[in-house]
C-alpha positions in Angstrom: -96.1 -13.3 7.2 -94.8 -14.4 3.7 -91.7 -13.0 2.2 -92.8 -10.9 -0.8 -89.9 -11.9 -3.1 -89.9 -15.6 -2.4 -93.2 -16.4 -0.8 -91.4 -17.7 2.3 -93.1 -17.5 5.7 -91.1 -17.2 8.9 -92.2 -19.5 11.7 -92.9 -17.6 15.0 -90.4 -20.0 16.8 -87.6 -18.3 14.8 -88.3 -14.9 16.3 -88.9 -16.4 19.8 -85.6 -18.3 19.8 -83.7 -15.3 18.5 -85.1 -13.1 21.2 -84.0 -15.7 23.8 -80.5 -15.7 22.3 -80.3 -11.9 22.2 -81.9 -11.0 25.5 -81.3 -14.0 27.8 -78.3 -15.6 26.1 -80.2 -19.0 26.3 -78.5 -20.3 23.2 -75.0 -19.9 21.6 -76.3 -20.3 18.1 -79.4 -21.1 16.0 -79.5 -22.8 12.7 -82.5 -22.1 10.4 -83.7 -24.0 7.4 -86.4 -23.6 4.7 -88.9 -26.4 4.9 -92.2 -26.5 3.0 -92.2 -22.8 2.1 -91.4 -21.7 5.7 -88.3 -20.8 7.6 -88.0 -22.9 10.7 -85.5 -23.5 13.5 -83.4 -26.6 12.8 -81.0 -26.6 15.7 -80.4 -24.7 18.9 -76.8 -24.6 20.2 -76.4 -24.8 24.0 -74.6 -22.0 25.8 -71.6 -24.4 26.4 -71.2 -25.1 22.7 -68.4 -23.3 20.8 -67.7 -22.2 17.3 -66.5 -25.7 16.2 -69.9 -27.2 17.2 -71.6 -24.4 15.4 -69.8 -24.9 12.1 -70.2 -28.7 12.4 -74.0 -28.3 12.5 -74.1 -26.7 9.1 -74.7 -29.4 6.3 -72.0 -29.7 3.7 -74.4 -29.8 0.7 -77.4 -27.7 1.8 -78.0 -24.0 2.4 -78.9 -22.7 5.8 -79.2 -19.4 7.7 -77.7 -19.1 11.2 -77.0 -16.7 14.0 -74.1 -17.0 16.3 -73.5 -15.1 19.6 -69.8 -14.4 19.5 -68.1 -13.5 22.8 -64.7 -11.8 22.7 -62.3 -9.6 24.7 -61.3 -6.2 23.4 -57.8 -4.8 23.6 -59.0 -2.8 26.6 -59.8 -6.1 28.3 -63.6 -5.7 28.1 -65.9 -8.6 27.6 -68.2 -8.0 24.6 -70.6 -10.0 22.5 -71.8 -9.6 18.9 -74.5 -11.4 17.0 -73.5 -12.6 13.6 -76.0 -13.6 10.8 -74.5 -16.2 8.5 -75.9 -17.1 5.1 -74.4 -20.6 4.4 -74.7 -21.5 0.7 -72.1 -24.2 -0.1 -71.0 -24.5 -3.8 -72.2 -28.1 -3.7 -75.8 -27.3 -2.9 -78.4 -27.3 -5.6 -78.9 -24.2 -7.7 -82.6 -23.9 -6.9 -81.9 -24.2 -3.2 -79.3 -21.4 -3.5 -81.7 -19.2 -5.3 -84.5 -19.7 -2.7 -82.2 -18.9 0.2 -80.7 -15.9 -1.6 -84.1 -14.4 -2.4 -85.4 -14.9 1.2 -82.4 -13.7 3.1 -82.9 -10.0 3.4 -86.5 -10.3 4.5 -85.7 -12.9 7.0 -82.8 -11.0 8.4 -85.1 -8.0 9.0 -87.3 -10.2 11.2 -84.3 -10.8 13.5 -83.8 -7.4 15.1 -80.4 -7.1 16.7 -78.0 -8.6 14.2 -74.7 -6.7 14.2 -72.7 -8.4 11.4 -73.4 -10.6 8.4 -71.2 -13.2 6.7 -72.0 -15.0 3.5 -70.1 -18.2 3.1 -69.9 -20.8 0.3 -67.0 -22.6 2.0 -66.0 -23.1 5.7 -62.9 -21.0 5.2 -65.1 -18.0 4.4 -66.5 -18.1 8.0 -63.4 -19.2 9.9 -63.1 -18.1 13.5 -60.3 -15.7 12.5 -62.7 -13.9 10.0 -65.4 -13.7 12.7 -62.9 -12.2 15.2 -61.7 -9.8 12.6 -65.2 -8.5 11.9 -66.1 -8.3 15.6 -63.1 -6.4 17.0 
């Protein structure tokens, strides 16, 4: 189904892979990109991959969407998990690309039912592990 504001379609694989991450925890993260007027899966992070591998998979000069399944321990020593949606839009990416990603984000995010937090980052420091921990706990 095309996104009304940007004309962007969402590939079915995006929803399938997100459900696998959410329900079966088959992936640690998913990176999505816009390609030929469609949002597609670019990379699946294995369950053994951590936050450093996730951030390294985001290109320095191009926008992306991503979801990350963040595991943490509460002060009560309970294991928890929260799913973050990250809108990556580096300052060095092209203006047109930033506009397309910004206009498609809300509609795409609604397709992924189960997201608990959202981060928007233009620089790696805006999505540091400390920021993610602070939002999750």
